[in-house]
Structures are given as structure tokens and as C-alpha cells.
N, C-alpha and C positions, 0 to 999 in steps of 0.2 A: 242418305244425306243427313237425316236427323241423328243417326248414330255417330257419324264423323264429326258433326258440329257439336254434339253433346260431349264427346270425348275431348274435343278441342277446348271447350269451356273448362273442363276439369284440368286439362294440361296447362292452360293459361293461368289458372289460379295457383296450381302447384308451382309453376315457374315463378310467379310473382312472390312466392314465399321461399324461394331459393332452390327449388327442385331443378334437377337437370344433371348433366347436359341432355339436350333433346336428340332423340334419334330422328332421322329424316321423316319417318312416318308420324312421329309425335309432332314435329314441326309443321307438317302438312295439315294435321288435324287442328292444331292451334290456329293456323292461318284460316282454316275454314270458319272457325268461330270469330276470330278477331277481325277478319276482312268482310264479314257479312254485316252490313249496317243495320238490318232489321231481322234479327234471328227469329223472332216470333212470327213475323210475316213470311219469312222464307220457309219455315217448317210448316206453317199452315198452307202454303202454296205448293209444297212438294206432293208427290203422288200419295204418300202415306197420310199426310195431313188432310188432303182432300178426301181420301177414302174414309178416314175416321170422322171427319166433319159430316159427310153425307150419311154416315151411319148413326148420327146423333151424338158424337163424342167430341164436338168442337171445344167444349170446356176442358176436356182432358188434354187436347193439343195445346191450349193456352197454358194450362198448369205445368205441362212438361217443359215449357221454355222459361219458366220463372227461375231467376237467379238468387242465390244466397237465401234459400228458404228452409234449409235443414242444417242442423248441427251434428247429425248422426252420420257416421261413415260405416257402411257394412264392411266387415273384415272376414274373409274366408279362412277358417282355421280347421284343419282336419275334416274337410268336407262339409262344414256347417258354417252359416253366417252368424256372427255376433256383431256388436256395434262398438264403436269407439267414439267418444264425444270430445276428446281433447286433441290438441295439436302437438303432443310431445313426441320426441323421437325425430330422427333424421328422415328427410324425404328421399325416396329412391330415385335412381336415374330413370328418366322417362324415355 
């Protein structure tokens, strides 16, 4: 649940910046995010969120649902991640 909703958050932001068109899978993920009124609460209440909270990682669950907190995007190039901090270039089809 948290992976689908997280992907949906990214897809929703990319689409708001002109990315697309959306595949059916991307549209479904976006809907998972945009149609969930309390994303933080939903993630905390899902089985993974409960398991993490019971193991002492409730703060990590809360941090994982924060929006717009990073300006660095990891980019996989030749098998290694680097980062990109600007929004230049065209957005891919999702």
C-alpha cells in the first residue's frame, strides 16, 4: 500500500509539471495518492506501518509520508546512483 501511494505522489507531482501521458498503472497509483484524504494516517494504519510502529519506528513512518522535503532526485546511471537537483529537461511518459 505504501509503495503504491508513494509512487502515486511522485506521479501526481510529475503530471502537475506536464509529465504524461499516464499509463493505466500510473493513473491507478496516482489515484491511490490523490484519493486518500489522510495519507500519513493510512500509511500508519497499514500492516507495514503498524509493524514499524510496534518495533519503535513510528517516527520513521511519519517522516516517510512528508511531502516536498527534498530537492535531490536520485538518478541511476550505469548501475550507480547520482543526484540531480534541477528540473531541466523534458519529463518522460509515465
